[in-house]
N, C-alpha and C positions, 0 to 999 in steps of 0.2 A: 761180601756179606759174611757174617761169621757164622761160623761152624757151631753144630750142636753142642750146648754145654753140659754138663751133669745131670742139671735139672731137666731138661729137655728130654734128655737119653732117657732118665727116670721116669718121665710123664710117659715117654713111648713104651717101656718096659711094662707100666701097671695097665695100660690100654691091650698090650699083647696079652699079660697075662688073665685079665679079665676075660678074653678071647680066648684062651685056653683053659679056663677054670683054675688057674693057680694064682697063689700072691706070692708076694715078695716074704722071705723070710730069712732067718740067719743061716738055713740049710740052702744051698745054691743049686742042689742037686735038681730042686723043682724048677729051676729057671727054666723057661723056654727057650731052645737057641735062638739067637739073635743074628741079624746079619751082621758080615763082616763090617768092619769100620769104614772101609773105602765106598760099600754099598749103602751104607746108612748116609754118609756123606753125601751121596749122590741122590739120594731120597730127599734130602733138605736142601738141596741145591746149593752145598757148600763148595761143590766143584765147581771152579771156575768157568763159567757158561765159554761155549767156543766163540770165538772173535772172528768174524770173517773181513777181513781187508777189501773195502768198498771204494766208492766215490760219489760225490754227490755236487750240485750244481745250487751254488745261493745267488742273490741279488746284489751286487756292488750297492750298497749304503746310498740311499736316494736317486738311483737308478733302476731301469728294468733290465738291464744287462746282465747276463748271467756269468758268473766267476766259477771255474772248476777249482777244486780244493780235493784234497785228500782226506780221508776220515775213516773209521772204524766202528762197527755196531756190534753190541752184544747178541749174537743169536744171527737169524738169517737177516738180511738186507728186507726192509719194508717196501722195497721198489724196486723196479728193474734199472737196469744201467742203462743211462740215457745217450743220444749222440754226444751231448756237452761231457758226458763223462767218459767218452770214448777218445776224445780228445787228450785226454791226459792218460796216455799208455805209459808202460815201464821206460820205454825207450825215447819218449819226447823230449827233449832238451829243454823245454818250455814249461816242464811238469813242475806246479809248485813245490818248492822243497820246504819242508818244516824248520823253523829256528827251534821250536820246542814243544812240546806236547805230546803224550803219547798217542793220541789220535791221528796223529800225522796233519792235523790243521795248521797251517802257517801261522805264525805270530806277527801282527801287521802294526806297525806304529802310527799309519797313515790313515786308520779307520777314524772317523770322527767320534767315536767312543774311546780311543786310546786315552784321550787327555782329558776325560772328566774325572774332576773330582767330587763335585755336587751335584746332585739332581735333586730339584725343587719340586713336590708336589703342588699341583692347584687345582681345586674343584672345578670339574668342566663344564657346570653350570653357572659360572662366575665369572663375567667377562671382566669385571676389576682386577679379579688376584690372576687370573689368566695373563693379563697385560701386565699387572705389577710383576709376576714371575718372571715374563719375559724381558722386563726391563732391569731385573736384578742382575746380579753378579755372578749367578748361579751358571755355572758350565752348561747345565740341559735342564729343559724343563719336562714335567710329564702332567700332560693333561689328563686328569682323572677322570673316567669313567664308571668306575667301580664302586668302590664303598664312599666316596665322598658324594656321589649323587643318588637321590632318592629314585626307588623304580618309576615312580609316574613321572620324572623329570628328564628320565634317560634319553629318550628323543627329541627334546629341545636342547639336551646338552651335546649331542651329538652335532646338530648343526650349529652351535656356537663354537665348539671346539674347531670344527672345518673353518667357519668363518674367521676366526681368529689367528689362527696359524697360516692359513692363505696370506692372510694379510701382514703377518710377521716378516720383519727384514733385517732383524739382530741377530747377533753372532752366536746366540742360544741355539745348543742342539735342541731338536724337537722330537718329543717322544709322546705317546697315548697310551695310557694303561687301560686294557680293553676288559670286559667281565671275563670270569672264568671260561677257559674253551671248553666247548663243547656244548655250550648253553645258547639258548636262542638269543640272549641278551647280546653276545659274544658275536655272534653271527651277525647280528643286525649293527653291532659295532664296525665289523669289516667290511661291510656293505657300504657304511656312510665315510669311511676312511679309506676307500679304495683308489680315490683318484687325488689325495693328499700325499705330498711329499714329505715322508717323515725318515729320519735316520735310523728309528727303532719304534717297535711295538713292545711295550711292558707287559709282562704275562703273569698274573697272580695266580697262587697255588700252583705253580707249575709242577707237572708229571708228565712223563714221558708220554702216553697214552693222550693227554690234553694237548701236549705240543704236535704232537702227530696230526691233529683236527686243521694245525694251520697251515698243513701244504710246506714244500720244499721251496717254494718260491715268496719272494716280497721282502719287504722291509729284515733289517735283523731284529734278534728279538734279545731283551733282557728278561731273563726268567726269574722271577722271585720264587725263593723256595721258604715256604712260610708252613708248611704241613708235615707231621711224620713221615706219611708217604713219600712225600717228596724229598725229603732229607735223606731217607733210607735209598733211593735211588736217584741222589744227586750227579753221580758217575754219567747215567743215562742221560740225564737231562742236559749237561754240559756237553754231551757228545751230539746231541741230538741237531738235526739240519735248522740253520740260521741263528743259532742261539750265539751271540757275540760276547755275553755276560752274564754272570749269575749275581742276584742279591738275595741279602738276609732278611726276612720278615720275621721279626721277634714275638708279636703280639698273638697270632692265631697259632704260630708254634708254642709259645710257652703255654698259652692255654690247654692244649692238646696234650702236652706232654707234662702237664701239672706243675712248670718251672715257677719259682718264686724268685721276683728282681733282687739282687744284692749288688752293694754300694760298688764291689769290684768285678761285675760283670762275670763271673765263674759259671754262672748257671747255662752261660750261652758258650762256654769256651770250645765244647766237642763241636756243635753247630758250626761256629766261626771257624775252627780249624779245618772240619771237614769239606767245608766249601771252599775255603784257599786251596785246599789239596788238590781237589779233584779240577778246579778250574784251571790248577798249573798243568794237570795231567793231561786235560784236553786241548790245553795250547791257547785259552781264553786269557784276556786281560785279567787283571786282579780283580776281585768282587765289589760290591757296593756293600757296605755295612748298615745295620738298622738305621731307622729315625727314630731321635732322640723325643719322646713326649713332653719332656718339661720344656717349653719355648722361651722363659725366662732364666732359665738356670744354666749360665753360659759356662760356668766352672765345670759341671758334671759334663755338659757337652762336647769341651775340649777332653777333660779325662778319659770318656768315652771314645772319642775319635782317635786320642793316642793309641789307646788299646788296642782298636782295630788296625791302626797302621802297623804296630808293632807284631801283630799275628799275620799281616800278609794282606790287608785290605788296601786298596787305594783309592775308596771313595765313599761317599756316605749318603743315605736319602735323606732328605730335608723337608720340613714341613711348614716353615716358615723363612721367609726373606732374612731373618735377623740371625739365622743358623749360618747363613752361606758364607759371610766372611772368616769365621773360626773354621770351619770345615775345610775350607780352601786354603786357609793357612796350615793347616795342621798336615794335609795331604800333598803338601810342596816341600821339597828339600830345603832349608834353611841356609843362609848365607854361610853360618859356621859349618855346616853338614858337607855344603859343597867344597868351601876352602878345605877342609879334611879330605874330603875324598880326592882333590885334585893334589894334593901334596902327597899323597900315600901313594898315587898312581905315578906321579914324576920319580918319588924314592924308588919304587919297584923296577920303573923302565932303567932307571939308573945300576941300581943293584943287579938286572939280567944282564947289562952291558958289562958289568965287571964280573960276570958269570957265576952269579950268586943267586939261588932261586928264593931264599927264604930268608928274613932278614927281621929285626926288630924297627919298628916305628913307635916313637912316643912310648915305649915299655911294651907295646903288642907284638908279638909271633905276628908277620905277615906271611904268606904263602899265596899261591893262586886265586883259591875260594875268596880270600880276604878281599884282594884286588878285583876280582870281577863284581862283588857287591859295592866297593867304590866306584866301579865305572858304569854300575847300573843307577847309582845315586846322580854320577854326571848325566847320564842318558836321560834320566827323567827331569832333571832340572832344566836340562836344554829345549826338550820337547815340551815342555809346558810353558816356556818362553814364548811360543811361538803361537 
């Protein structure tokens, strides 16, 4: 959270001045005493909230078996430490060890969500579109029970989604977008989906409070950040139990913030960058980018996907099967990228054997971070082959 800027401080002074019967003037002698800056910052929550290192248990995707991982939450833990949590004590040799992520959550490449590039929405009340989405090349299907379904059709849509997904046998990862957490519609969604084996549920308009209503056990969560409140607290959302990935929702967010679409996508640069940053801090997989509304404009879709990848996204939400091929291609390292990365890594290893840690490769200065980026390309390409 940003500390109080000068406008906020001035506004506070005006309020205090009114309370003390004084107004601001060029003579500062009448100004009432303000609190020291440290106290002011504390009042405005600028001071970082205390962080307690805790533990949580989540369910392995697609099963009911709890898995213990370490995490941290701002402020007090909202739940007692469970028996499962106690198994992961500081001296345990089997304690999950994080590879990255400031909240101690282990980064895993074995999760069904790790390799997803394209997530295709399909209306939950349309059997034809649900089955077509399952038969497409999309890495994941999102059966939508929220915006795509009229309220008077929610009940029948739930029954249809369960029926279609229970019969599905393809490789596509199966998810369902429920209604906004905390609502009666969301509660009914969760009851209907209770016995359905899902890799994840997709949560719209995610907030920390909304996620808390879903509990600590169940399928993984893909949290869509699409409100000002959600974006302001995206770090808390990323650190919430069960959250495995974030996605950016642009339509509602743009309306709320008064953003105007630009051809270069700069109106969403801050939101995109913040979500990528907080995903990395939380140890999540890279987030999913916004939907592209113009299903006929393949050129702008590819341009938007390339921009998102350059900013750290590794997948994109889709609303039409025709978008899937482009999205999958953009978010897959090309043969040229893989070959260059392979050559660079080999050159680095040879340089290290010769006792040289930094060297020039095709005119570019190469050191360890550059090599790690190349290795990431190779790892990503190899993972997506499986």
